N, C-alpha and C positions, 0 to 999 in steps of 0.2 A: 680429374679437374680442379685446377688447381683454385684457387678464390677472386684473384683477379681478372678471369676468363671466365669465372662463373656470371662476377660482376658487368663484365662487359659484356656477354650474350644475355643480362636482364636490361641492360640500357636499351639492346635494341630492341627490346616488346616495348607494343605500346602500354598506353598509361595505365589502362582498366586493368591489363594481363601481370604490370608491376605491379598495379596495387594487391594485386592477387598474390601475390607469392607472396610479399611483406608481410599480408593477413593471415595466411598460412603458415608462414613461416614466427610469427610470435607467438599464431595457437602453440605449434607446436613446442616453442619454446617454455610458454605457461606450464602446459601440460606436465612435462617433462620436470618445471622448474614444482608443481604439485605433487608429482611421481615422490622426487627424491624429497620435498619436506614430511612427506608419508612416510616414506621407508626409514626417514632418520627420526621419528617420532615413535614408530614401531619397535624399531632395535632400544631406544632408549627407556620404553617402558614396557618390553617384552620381559623379563626379571620381574618387575612387579606386579605384574598377569597372572605371572604363574607361578608364583609364591605367597604373594601379601594375603591374609585371609580377610584388607576387608575391599579389596578389587573380587574374590571369588567365594562369597558367602553368597550370594545367591546362584551360582553355578552350582554348589552342594543338593537345592530344594531341585533341579530341572527335573528329576526324573520322578519326585516323587508323586501319588498321587493325589487329585485333586476331586471332590467332588464337591458339583453344583445340586445348592438348598436351592429349591424352588418353595 
């Protein structure tokens, strides 16, 4: 369906349903934008997280045995 046809069909809907379509569309756009930003941030920082010892210092002790004192 072409954009103009889609708009014409939406215009035929009652106001409440048109508002619903708009709200769902905006939610979808926001969700896609957030995911896109997160993906970009992950890609930009990936190298740092895998090689920079300041980022990975605490992961070195992940498997160390700790004993709780009482």
